[in-house]
ROTOR-171799 format. One record per residue: x negated, y negated, z of N, C-alpha, C in turn; residue in one letter. Coordinates in steps of 0.1 Angstrom, whole numbers, padded with zeros to 4 digits, always signed. Example, Ala and Ser with C-alpha at 12.3 -4.5 7.8 and 13.67 -1.06 7.14 Angstrom:
2
-0132+0057+0078-0123+0045+0078-0132+0033+0078A
-0128+0022+0071-0137+0011+0071-0129+0000+0079S
END
This chain:
399
+0450+0476+0324+0447+0481+0310+0459+0479+0301X
+0458+0482+0289+0469+0482+0279+0475+0496+0278X
+0487+0497+0282+0494+0510+0282+0507+0510+0274X
+0508+0519+0265+0519+0521+0256+0528+0532+0261X
+0540+0530+0265+0549+0540+0270+0559+0544+0259X
+0558+0557+0254+0566+0562+0244+0579+0568+0251X
+0590+0565+0245+0603+0569+0251+0606+0559+0263X
+0602+0547+0261+0603+0537+0272+0617+0532+0274X
+0627+0536+0267+0641+0533+0270+0648+0544+0278X
+0641+0554+0281+0648+0566+0287+0648+0566+0302X
+0653+0577+0308+0655+0578+0323+0642+0576+0330X
+0631+0582+0326+0618+0580+0333+0609+0570+0326X
+0610+0569+0313+0602+0559+0305+0604+0545+0309X
+0616+0541+0311+0619+0527+0315+0614+0523+0328X
+0617+0531+0339+0611+0527+0352+0596+0528+0353X
+0590+0537+0345+0576+0538+0344+0570+0526+0338X
+0576+0521+0327+0571+0509+0321+0572+0497+0330X
+0583+0496+0338+0585+0485+0347+0574+0485+0358X
+0572+0497+0363+0562+0499+0374+0548+0495+0369X
+0544+0500+0358+0531+0497+0353+0529+0482+0350X
+0540+0476+0345+0540+0462+0343+0538+0454+0356X
+0546+0458+0366+0545+0452+0379+0531+0453+0385X
+0524+0464+0382+0511+0466+0388+0500+0459+0380X
+0504+0451+0370+0495+0442+0363+0489+0447+0350X
+0494+0459+0345+0490+0464+0332+0498+0457+0321X
+0492+0456+0310+0499+0451+0298+0506+0462+0291X
+0519+0462+0291+0527+0473+0287+0535+0471+0274X
+0535+0481+0266+0544+0481+0254+0553+0493+0255X
+0565+0493+0249+0573+0505+0249+0577+0508+0235X
+0578+0521+0232+0583+0526+0219+0595+0535+0221X
+0605+0533+0213+0617+0541+0214+0625+0540+0202X
+0631+0551+0197+0640+0551+0186+0655+0550+0190X
+0657+0549+0203+0671+0547+0209+0680+0559+0207X
+0674+0571+0203+0682+0582+0200+0689+0588+0213X
+0684+0585+0225+0690+0590+0237+0704+0584+0238X
+0706+0572+0234+0720+0566+0235+0729+0573+0225X
+0724+0578+0214+0732+0586+0205+0736+0599+0210X
+0728+0605+0218+0731+0618+0224+0744+0617+0233X
+0745+0605+0240+0757+0603+0248+0769+0603+0239X
+0769+0596+0228+0780+0595+0219+0783+0609+0214X
+0773+0617+0211+0775+0631+0206+0782+0640+0216X
+0778+0638+0229+0783+0646+0240+0796+0641+0246X
+0799+0629+0243+0811+0623+0248+0810+0618+0263X
+0798+0615+0267+0795+0611+0280+0787+0598+0280X
+0785+0593+0292+0775+0581+0294+0769+0582+0307X
+0759+0574+0309+0752+0574+0322+0762+0569+0333X
+0762+0574+0345+0771+0570+0355+0769+0555+0358X
+0756+0551+0358+0753+0537+0360+0752+0530+0346X
+0759+0519+0343+0758+0513+0330+0743+0509+0326X
+0740+0512+0314+0727+0509+0309+0728+0498+0298X
+0720+0487+0300+0720+0476+0291+0712+0479+0279X
+0714+0471+0268+0707+0472+0256+0692+0469+0258X
+0683+0475+0250+0669+0474+0253+0664+0460+0253X
+0668+0452+0243+0663+0438+0243+0667+0430+0255X
+0679+0433+0260+0684+0426+0272+0676+0430+0284X
+0673+0443+0285+0665+0448+0296+0651+0441+0296X
+0645+0440+0284+0632+0434+0283+0632+0420+0287X
+0642+0413+0282+0644+0398+0285+0646+0396+0300X
+0654+0404+0306+0657+0403+0321+0645+0406+0329X
+0637+0415+0325+0624+0418+0332+0615+0406+0332X
+0614+0400+0321+0606+0388+0320+0611+0377+0329X
+0624+0376+0330+0630+0365+0338+0628+0368+0353X
+0629+0380+0358+0628+0383+0372+0614+0386+0377X
+0605+0390+0368+0592+0393+0372+0581+0384+0367X
+0584+0377+0356+0574+0369+0349+0565+0377+0340X
+0567+0390+0339+0558+0399+0331+0565+0402+0318X
+0557+0404+0308+0562+0406+0294+0560+0421+0291X
+0570+0428+0285+0569+0441+0280+0572+0440+0265X
+0564+0445+0257+0565+0444+0242+0572+0456+0237X
+0585+0455+0231+0592+0466+0226+0589+0469+0211X
+0588+0482+0208+0587+0486+0194+0598+0496+0191X
+0607+0494+0182+0618+0503+0179+0614+0511+0166X
+0613+0524+0168+0610+0533+0157+0608+0547+0161X
+0605+0556+0152+0605+0570+0154+0591+0576+0153X
+0587+0584+0162+0573+0591+0161+0572+0600+0149X
+0584+0604+0144+0583+0613+0132+0579+0605+0120X
+0579+0592+0121+0574+0583+0110+0560+0580+0113X
+0551+0587+0106+0536+0585+0109+0532+0571+0106X
+0537+0564+0096+0533+0551+0093+0537+0541+0104X
+0548+0543+0110+0553+0535+0122+0543+0538+0133X
+0540+0550+0136+0531+0553+0147+0518+0546+0145X
+0512+0547+0133+0499+0541+0131+0500+0526+0132X
+0511+0520+0127+0512+0505+0128+0513+0500+0142X
+0520+0508+0151+0522+0504+0165+0508+0504+0172X
+0501+0515+0170+0488+0517+0176+0478+0506+0172X
+0479+0502+0159+0470+0492+0154+0474+0478+0160X
+0487+0476+0161+0491+0463+0166+0489+0461+0181X
+0493+0472+0189+0492+0470+0203+0478+0473+0209X
+0471+0482+0202+0457+0486+0207+0457+0491+0221X
+0464+0502+0224+0465+0507+0238+0452+0514+0242X
+0449+0513+0255+0439+0521+0261+0444+0535+0265X
+0457+0535+0269+0464+0547+0273+0477+0548+0267X
+0482+0560+0263+0495+0562+0258+0502+0572+0266X
+0514+0568+0272+0521+0577+0281+0533+0582+0272X
+0534+0595+0270+0543+0601+0260+0555+0608+0267X
+0566+0600+0268+0579+0606+0272+0588+0609+0261X
+0584+0605+0249+0594+0604+0237+0598+0617+0231X
+0605+0626+0238+0609+0638+0233+0624+0641+0237X
+0630+0650+0229+0643+0655+0234+0640+0664+0245X
+0646+0661+0257+0641+0667+0269+0651+0677+0276X
+0662+0680+0269+0672+0689+0275+0671+0703+0270X
+0670+0713+0280+0670+0727+0276+0684+0731+0270X
+0695+0727+0277+0708+0731+0271+0710+0725+0257X
+0706+0713+0255+0708+0707+0242+0701+0715+0231X
+0689+0720+0234+0682+0727+0224+0688+0741+0222X
+0697+0746+0231+0703+0759+0229+0717+0759+0224X
+0722+0747+0220+0736+0746+0215+0738+0755+0203X
+0729+0754+0193+0730+0761+0181+0717+0760+0173X
+0716+0765+0161+0704+0765+0153+0700+0750+0150X
+0710+0742+0146+0707+0728+0143+0700+0721+0154X
+0705+0723+0166+0699+0716+0178+0686+0721+0182X
+0684+0734+0180+0671+0740+0183+0660+0735+0173X
+0664+0735+0160+0654+0730+0150+0651+0715+0152X
+0662+0708+0154+0660+0693+0157+0650+0691+0168X
+0652+0698+0179+0644+0696+0191+0629+0699+0188X
+0627+0710+0181+0613+0714+0179+0606+0705+0168X
+0614+0701+0158+0608+0692+0148+0605+0679+0154X
+0615+0673+0161+0614+0660+0167+0602+0660+0177X
+0601+0670+0186+0591+0670+0196+0577+0673+0191X
+0576+0684+0183+0563+0688+0179+0557+0679+0168X
+0565+0676+0158+0560+0667+0147+0557+0653+0153X
+0565+0648+0161+0562+0635+0167+0549+0635+0174X
+0546+0645+0182+0533+0646+0189+0522+0648+0180X
+0524+0656+0169+0513+0657+0159+0510+0644+0152X
+0520+0637+0149+0517+0623+0143+0509+0615+0152X
+0513+0615+0165+0505+0607+0175+0491+0612+0176X
+0488+0625+0176+0475+0630+0177+0466+0625+0165X
+0472+0626+0153+0465+0622+0141+0462+0607+0142X
+0472+0599+0146+0470+0584+0146+0459+0581+0156X
+0459+0587+0168+0448+0584+0178+0435+0588+0173X
+0434+0600+0166+0421+0605+0161+0416+0595+0150X
+0425+0590+0142+0420+0582+0131+0417+0567+0135X
+0424+0562+0145+0423+0548+0149+0413+0546+0161X
+0415+0554+0171+0407+0552+0183+0407+0564+0192X
+0398+0574+0190+0398+0586+0198+0396+0584+0213X
+0392+0572+0217+0390+0569+0231+0403+0567+0239X
+0414+0566+0232+0427+0564+0238+0430+0576+0247X
+0435+0574+0259+0438+0585+0268+0453+0588+0266X
+0456+0600+0261+0470+0604+0259+0475+0611+0272X
+0485+0605+0278+0491+0611+0290+0504+0617+0286X
+0505+0630+0285+0516+0637+0279+0525+0643+0290X
+0538+0640+0290+0547+0646+0300+0551+0659+0295X
+0545+0670+0301+0549+0683+0299+0559+0687+0309X
+0560+0700+0312+0570+0705+0322+0565+0718+0329X
+0569+0719+0341+0566+0731+0349+0574+0743+0342X
+0584+0740+0335+0592+0750+0328+0584+0758+0317X
+0572+0752+0313+0564+0760+0304+0559+0773+0310X
+0557+0773+0323+0552+0785+0330+0562+0796+0332X
+0575+0792+0333+0585+0802+0337+0584+0805+0352X
+0588+0817+0356+0587+0821+0370+0580+0835+0371X
+0567+0834+0369+0559+0847+0370+0558+0852+0384X
+0555+0864+0386+0555+0870+0399+0541+0869+0406X
+0534+0859+0402+0521+0855+0407+0520+0840+0409X
+0510+0836+0416+0508+0821+0418+0506+0814+0405X
+0513+0803+0403+0511+0795+0391+0499+0786+0393X
+0489+0788+0386+0477+0779+0387+0479+0766+0379X
+0470+0757+0380+0471+0744+0375+0466+0743+0360X
+0473+0749+0351+0470+0748+0337+0461+0760+0332X
+0452+0764+0340+0442+0775+0336+0441+0785+0347X
+0437+0797+0343+0435+0808+0352+0422+0816+0348X
+0414+0819+0358+0402+0827+0356+0406+0842+0355X
+0403+0848+0343+0406+0862+0341+0394+0870+0339X
+0393+0881+0346+0383+0891+0344+0389+0903+0337X
+0383+0907+0326+0389+0918+0318+0378+0926+0312X
+0377+0939+0316+0367+0949+0312+0353+0943+0314X
+0351+0937+0326+0338+0933+0330+0334+0919+0325X
+0343+0912+0318+0339+0899+0313+0349+0889+0319X
+0345+0877+0322+0353+0867+0328+0354+0854+0320X
+0366+0848+0319+0368+0836+0312+0378+0827+0318X
+0378+0814+0316+0389+0805+0321+0398+0803+0309X
+0410+0807+0311+0420+0807+0300+0433+0799+0304X
+0440+0794+0294+0453+0788+0297+0462+0797+0304X
+0469+0792+0314+0478+0801+0322+0489+0806+0312X
+0493+0819+0313+0503+0824+0304+0516+0816+0305X
+0522+0814+0294+0535+0806+0293+0547+0815+0291X
+0557+0813+0298+0570+0820+0297+0582+0810+0296X
+0582+0802+0285+0592+0792+0284+0606+0797+0283X
+0616+0790+0288+0629+0795+0290+0640+0789+0280X
+0635+0781+0271+0645+0776+0261+0636+0771+0249X
+0644+0767+0238+0636+0762+0226+0630+0748+0230X
+0636+0741+0239+0630+0729+0244+0617+0732+0251X
+0617+0741+0260+0604+0744+0267+0594+0750+0258X
+0598+0757+0248+0589+0762+0237+0582+0750+0230X
+0590+0740+0227+0584+0728+0221+0573+0722+0229X
+0575+0722+0242+0565+0717+0251+0552+0726+0251X
+0554+0739+0250+0542+0748+0249+0535+0745+0236X
+0542+0743+0225+0535+0740+0212+0528+0727+0214X
+0534+0717+0220+0527+0705+0222+0513+0707+0230X
+0514+0715+0240+0502+0717+0249+0491+0723+0240X
+0495+0733+0232+0485+0740+0224+0479+0730+0214X
+0488+0722+0207+0483+0712+0197+0474+0702+0203X
+0477+0697+0215+0469+0687+0222+0456+0692+0226X
+0456+0704+0232+0443+0711+0236+0434+0713+0224X
+0440+0717+0212+0432+0719+0200+0426+0706+0195X
+0434+0695+0195+0430+0682+0190+0418+0677+0199X
+0419+0679+0212+0408+0675+0221+0395+0682+0217X
+0397+0695+0214+0385+0703+0211+0378+0700+0198X
+0387+0697+0188+0381+0695+0174+0378+0680+0172X
+0385+0671+0178+0383+0657+0175+0377+0649+0186X
+0375+0655+0198+0370+0648+0209+0380+0639+0216X
+0393+0641+0214+0402+0633+0221+0402+0636+0236X
+0409+0627+0243+0410+0629+0258+0425+0629+0262X
+0429+0639+0269+0443+0640+0272+0446+0646+0286X
+0456+0642+0292+0461+0648+0305+0475+0653+0302X
+0478+0666+0304+0491+0672+0303+0497+0672+0317X
+0508+0664+0319+0514+0664+0332+0526+0674+0332X
+0524+0685+0338+0535+0695+0338+0544+0691+0350X
+0554+0684+0347+0563+0678+0356+0574+0687+0361X
+0577+0686+0374+0589+0693+0379+0602+0685+0376X
+0613+0690+0381+0626+0683+0379+0626+0670+0388X
+0629+0659+0381+0629+0646+0388+0643+0643+0393X
+0643+0638+0405+0656+0633+0411+0655+0619+0415X
+0666+0612+0416+0666+0598+0420+0669+0589+0409X
+0673+0577+0412+0677+0567+0402+0672+0553+0404X
+0670+0549+0417+0665+0536+0420+0650+0536+0422X
+0643+0525+0417+0629+0522+0421+0629+0508+0425X
+0618+0503+0431+0617+0489+0435+0620+0480+0423X
+0615+0483+0412+0617+0475+0400+0631+0475+0394X
+0637+0487+0393+0650+0487+0388+0661+0481+0397X
+0657+0480+0410+0667+0474+0420+0667+0459+0419X
+0658+0453+0411+0657+0438+0411+0669+0432+0404X
+0676+0439+0395+0686+0433+0387+0694+0444+0381X
+0707+0443+0379+0716+0453+0373+0712+0456+0359X
+0706+0447+0352+0702+0449+0338+0690+0459+0338X
+0683+0461+0349+0671+0469+0349+0674+0484+0353X
+0686+0487+0356+0689+0501+0361+0685+0511+0350X
+0681+0523+0355+0678+0534+0346+0689+0544+0346X
+0689+0554+0338+0699+0563+0336+0702+0571+0348X
+0715+0576+0349+0719+0585+0359+0729+0595+0353X
+0723+0607+0348+0731+0616+0341+0736+0627+0350X
+0748+0633+0346+0755+0642+0355+0760+0654+0347X
+0761+0653+0334+0768+0664+0326+0759+0676+0326X
+0765+0687+0321+0758+0700+0321+0747+0701+0311X
+0747+0692+0301+0737+0692+0291+0724+0684+0295X
+0726+0672+0300+0715+0663+0303+0713+0660+0318X
+0723+0664+0327+0722+0661+0341+0712+0671+0348X
+0701+0666+0354+0693+0675+0362+0700+0678+0375X
+0695+0689+0381+0703+0696+0391+0708+0688+0403X
+0698+0681+0409+0702+0673+0421+0711+0661+0418X
+0707+0654+0407+0715+0643+0403+0730+0647+0399X
+0730+0659+0393+0743+0665+0389+0752+0668+0401X
+0745+0675+0411+0753+0678+0423+0758+0666+0430X
+0750+0655+0431+0754+0643+0438+0766+0637+0431X
+0767+0637+0418+0779+0631+0411+0791+0640+0413X
+0789+0653+0413+0800+0663+0415+0806+0660+0429X
+0797+0658+0439+0802+0655+0452+0810+0642+0453X
+0805+0632+0445+0811+0619+0445+0825+0619+0440X
+0828+0628+0430+0841+0628+0423+0850+0640+0428X
+0846+0647+0438+0854+0658+0443+0854+0671+0435X
+0843+0673+0427+0842+0684+0419+0833+0694+0426X
+0837+0707+0426+0828+0717+0433+0814+0717+0427X
+0804+0718+0436+0790+0719+0431+0788+0732+0424X
+0784+0731+0411+0784+0743+0402+0770+0750+0403X
+0769+0760+0411+0757+0768+0413+0757+0780+0403X
+0747+0781+0395+0747+0791+0385+0742+0805+0391X
+0751+0814+0390+0748+0827+0396+0746+0827+0411X
+0736+0834+0415+0733+0835+0430+0727+0822+0435X
+0721+0814+0426+0715+0802+0430+0701+0804+0436X
+0695+0815+0434+0682+0818+0439+0671+0813+0430X
+0674+0807+0419+0664+0801+0410+0657+0789+0417X
+0644+0790+0417+0636+0780+0425+0630+0770+0415X
+0631+0758+0418+0626+0747+0409+0615+0739+0416X
+0605+0735+0408+0595+0725+0413+0602+0711+0411X
+0601+0702+0421+0608+0690+0420+0600+0678+0425X
+0604+0666+0422+0597+0654+0427+0607+0642+0426X
+0605+0633+0435+0612+0620+0436+0608+0611+0424X
+0617+0603+0419+0613+0594+0408+0602+0585+0411X
+0601+0581+0424+0590+0572+0428+0576+0579+0426X
+0576+0592+0428+0564+0600+0426+0560+0601+0411X
+0570+0602+0403+0567+0602+0388+0559+0589+0384X
+0564+0578+0389+0557+0565+0386+0543+0565+0391X
+0541+0570+0404+0528+0570+0410+0519+0580+0403X
+0524+0591+0399+0515+0601+0392+0510+0596+0379X
+0519+0589+0371+0515+0584+0358+0504+0573+0360X
+0506+0564+0370+0496+0554+0372+0483+0560+0376X
+0483+0569+0386+0471+0575+0390+0464+0582+0379X
+0471+0589+0370+0465+0595+0358+0459+0585+0349X
+0466+0574+0346+0460+0564+0337+0448+0558+0343X
+0448+0556+0356+0436+0549+0362+0424+0559+0364X
+0426+0572+0361+0415+0581+0363+0415+0590+0350X
+0410+0585+0339+0411+0592+0326+0401+0603+0326X
+0403+0613+0317+0394+0624+0315+0382+0620+0306X
+0372+0629+0305+0361+0626+0297+0364+0628+0282X
+0355+0623+0274+0357+0626+0259+0358+0641+0256X
+0368+0644+0249+0370+0658+0245+0376+0667+0256X
+0380+0661+0267+0385+0669+0278+0401+0670+0277X
+0406+0682+0278+0420+0684+0280+0422+0690+0294X
+0430+0683+0302+0432+0687+0315+0447+0688+0318X
+0451+0696+0328+0465+0698+0332+0466+0695+0347X
+0476+0687+0350+0480+0684+0363+0494+0690+0365X
+0497+0698+0376+0510+0702+0379+0516+0690+0387X
+0526+0684+0382+0532+0672+0388+0545+0675+0395X
+0544+0679+0407+0556+0681+0416+0552+0680+0430X
+0561+0678+0439+0558+0676+0454+0564+0687+0463X
+0574+0694+0458+0581+0704+0466+0589+0713+0457X
+0593+0724+0463+0601+0734+0455+0614+0737+0463X
+0625+0739+0456+0638+0742+0463+0645+0752+0454X
+0653+0760+0460+0662+0769+0453+0675+0761+0450X
+0682+0765+0439+0694+0758+0435+0705+0758+0446X
+0706+0770+0452+0715+0772+0463+0712+0763+0475X
+0699+0762+0479+0695+0753+0490+0699+0738+0487X
+0697+0734+0474+0700+0720+0470+0715+0718+0472X
+0723+0728+0467+0737+0726+0468+0742+0725+0482X
+0736+0733+0491+0740+0733+0505+0736+0719+0512X
+0725+0714+0508+0721+0701+0514+0730+0690+0509X
+0733+0690+0496+0742+0680+0490+0756+0681+0497X
+0761+0693+0498+0774+0696+0504+0775+0690+0519X
+0764+0693+0526+0763+0688+0540+0763+0673+0541X
+0755+0667+0533+0754+0652+0533+0767+0646+0528X
+0772+0651+0517+0784+0646+0511+0796+0647+0520X
+0797+0658+0527+0809+0660+0536+0809+0650+0548X
+0797+0644+0550+0796+0634+0561+0798+0620+0556X
+0801+0618+0543+0803+0604+0538+0818+0601+0538X
+0821+0590+0544+0835+0587+0546+0843+0586+0533X
+0854+0593+0533+0863+0592+0521+0861+0604+0512X
+0851+0612+0513+0849+0623+0503+0855+0636+0507X
+0857+0638+0520+0862+0651+0525+0852+0661+0524X
+0856+0674+0524+0847+0685+0524+0842+0687+0510X
+0829+0688+0508+0823+0691+0495+0821+0706+0494X
+0827+0711+0483+0827+0726+0482+0816+0730+0471X
+0812+0743+0473+0802+0749+0464+0809+0760+0456X
+0807+0761+0443+0813+0772+0435+0802+0779+0427X
+0801+0792+0429+0792+0800+0421+0799+0803+0408X
+0792+0801+0397+0798+0804+0383+0788+0812+0376X
+0792+0820+0366+0782+0828+0358+0771+0819+0352X
+0759+0824+0353+0747+0817+0349+0747+0817+0333X
+0748+0805+0327+0748+0804+0312+0734+0807+0307X
+0724+0807+0315+0710+0808+0310+0706+0823+0312X
+0696+0827+0304+0690+0840+0306+0678+0839+0315X
+0679+0842+0327+0669+0840+0337+0672+0849+0349X
+0661+0851+0357+0663+0858+0370+0670+0849+0380X
+0680+0853+0386+0687+0845+0395+0681+0844+0409X
+0671+0853+0412+0663+0853+0424+0649+0857+0420X
+0639+0850+0424+0626+0853+0419+0615+0847+0429X
+0603+0852+0428+0592+0846+0435+0588+0833+0427X
+0584+0823+0435+0579+0810+0429+0570+0803+0438X
+0557+0802+0433+0547+0795+0441+0537+0789+0431X
+0536+0776+0431+0527+0769+0422+0517+0760+0429X
+0506+0759+0423+0495+0751+0428+0496+0736+0423X
+0494+0727+0432+0493+0713+0428+0483+0706+0437X
+0471+0704+0432+0460+0699+0440+0454+0686+0434X
+0455+0684+0421+0447+0674+0414+0453+0660+0416X
+0466+0659+0416+0472+0645+0418+0471+0641+0433X
+0473+0650+0443+0470+0646+0457+0456+0642+0459X
+0447+0649+0451+0433+0645+0453+0430+0631+0448X
+0438+0627+0438+0437+0613+0433+0444+0603+0442X
+0451+0607+0452+0457+0598+0462+0472+0598+0462X
+0479+0608+0456+0494+0608+0456+0499+0610+0470X
+0508+0601+0474+0515+0602+0487+0529+0605+0484X
+0533+0618+0486+0547+0622+0481+0558+0616+0490X
+0569+0614+0483+0582+0611+0489+0590+0624+0489X
+0592+0631+0500+0599+0644+0500+0614+0641+0501X
+0621+0651+0497+0636+0649+0497+0642+0647+0511X
+0650+0637+0512+0656+0634+0525+0671+0633+0524X
+0678+0634+0535+0692+0632+0535+0696+0618+0530X
+0688+0608+0534+0690+0595+0530+0690+0593+0514X
+0680+0600+0508+0680+0600+0493+0692+0606+0487X
+0696+0617+0493+0708+0624+0487+0721+0615+0489X
+0722+0609+0501+0733+0600+0504+0734+0588+0494X
+0722+0583+0491+0721+0571+0482+0725+0575+0468X
+0722+0587+0464+0726+0592+0451+0741+0594+0450X
+0747+0600+0461+0761+0602+0461+0769+0588+0462X
+0764+0579+0470+0771+0566+0472+0770+0558+0459X
+0759+0559+0451+0758+0552+0439+0768+0558+0429X
+0769+0571+0429+0779+0577+0420+0793+0574+0424X
+0796+0573+0437+0810+0569+0442+0813+0555+0436X
+0803+0546+0437+0805+0532+0432+0810+0532+0417X
+0805+0542+0409+0807+0542+0395+0815+0554+0391X
+0823+0560+0400+0830+0572+0397+0840+0571+0385X
+0845+0559+0382+0854+0558+0371+0847+0560+0358X
+0834+0561+0357+0827+0563+0345+0825+0578+0342X
+0828+0587+0352+0825+0601+0351+0836+0609+0343X
+0832+0616+0333+0841+0625+0325+0839+0639+0331X
+0849+0643+0339+0848+0656+0347+0847+0668+0337X
+0852+0666+0325+0852+0677+0316+0838+0680+0310X
+0829+0671+0313+0815+0673+0308+0807+0680+0319X
+0812+0683+0330+0805+0689+0341+0802+0704+0340X
+0813+0711+0336+0811+0726+0335+0803+0730+0323X
+0794+0739+0324+0785+0742+0313+0792+0749+0301X
+0789+0745+0289+0795+0751+0277+0784+0757+0268X
+0772+0755+0271+0761+0760+0263+0757+0774+0269X
+0757+0784+0261+0755+0798+0265+0742+0803+0258X
+0732+0806+0266+0719+0811+0260+0721+0824+0252X
+0732+0831+0255+0733+0845+0250+0740+0845+0236X
+0744+0833+0231+0750+0832+0218+0741+0823+0209X
+0743+0824+0196+0735+0815+0187+0743+0802+0184X
+0755+0801+0189+0763+0789+0186+0773+0787+0198X
+0771+0776+0205+0780+0773+0217+0790+0763+0212X
+0802+0765+0218+0813+0755+0215+0813+0744+0225X
+0805+0734+0222+0803+0723+0231+0815+0713+0229X
+0823+0711+0239+0834+0702+0239+0836+0695+0252X
+0835+0681+0251+0836+0673+0264+0847+0663+0262X
+0856+0665+0253+0867+0656+0251+0875+0654+0264X
+0881+0642+0266+0889+0640+0278+0885+0627+0285X
+0893+0623+0295+0891+0610+0301+0882+0611+0313X
+0879+0599+0319+0872+0598+0331+0881+0600+0343X
+0876+0601+0355+0883+0604+0367+0895+0595+0369X
+0894+0582+0367+0904+0573+0370+0914+0570+0359X
+0913+0578+0348+0922+0575+0337+0933+0585+0335X
END
């Protein structure tokens, strides 16, 4: 089918576009390239070098024989969104194109406002364009398990049956978002569900866990096709961040007690989940939610596994763990149990976290350790203040 990947220059958008293209779909990607600007703002860069978008696309055609059509522009520009949908005529739109860092959204007022305007308005423009041009387009929206928070009950898959004063209804599961970023995702979910109800759109909300990993079969074909590998305290997800810390001899920074439990999945499973969702669209007017994760781990358990694997890699020595004050406002130990049945029912075969995967992440970081700015590792964004002093000035390890 014809699939348009929004945010197709990003950590997950790029390998998703390659995977869908390799599977025979006609793929276009949309990106405003702002993720590269965030690096400049934060004074960091991906551990693995990232090529320019046009070079990436050209190399993909050379090595695979498949064409990906790029569109550079912003979802906050409604005319651009409309023009791209008219030109590409997608049957499905996979939406990664949002500012996706919780710490970034908590730096100060400006970053919170930017995150919510960018994410919510961009999605609203997309909903209007789909409704006006082709309501049959399947919108596959990347949400987050962080919308739910950590309630002391089982997290259902999007909806929960509630009986109150003798009456029963199926209602959206209560949301307890933990940052202004997560709040933007909740607003998206409500807006999409409303659009499906009033305009007959069809959408799948993929509430995704934290993704780990950097290599996929497609990105491994050529150095130009590599995807991002972030490690800093603002954009680095927990396992990727720990792997880089181990590679450069920096203690693994566990926030507080480390009992925070996270839903997680391998990057290979993100690609599989998106394709399975595209191949099995909802009915007209249907808004559905898939919890997209394969396993859950506490932050402390992840640190201990990385430390064990890293300490066994020649040349690294003992990998240490350091508990530091939690910059976030959250329970440091809590109950966490979430349902995920819909994607396995469609055929998802999960890749569970292995020591080999952890070792590969560490070894990749060792190879590029000269690109790591160690001053960007320790968190400087504090949830308890309205303005954080974010400073990551300084050199890389080898300088």
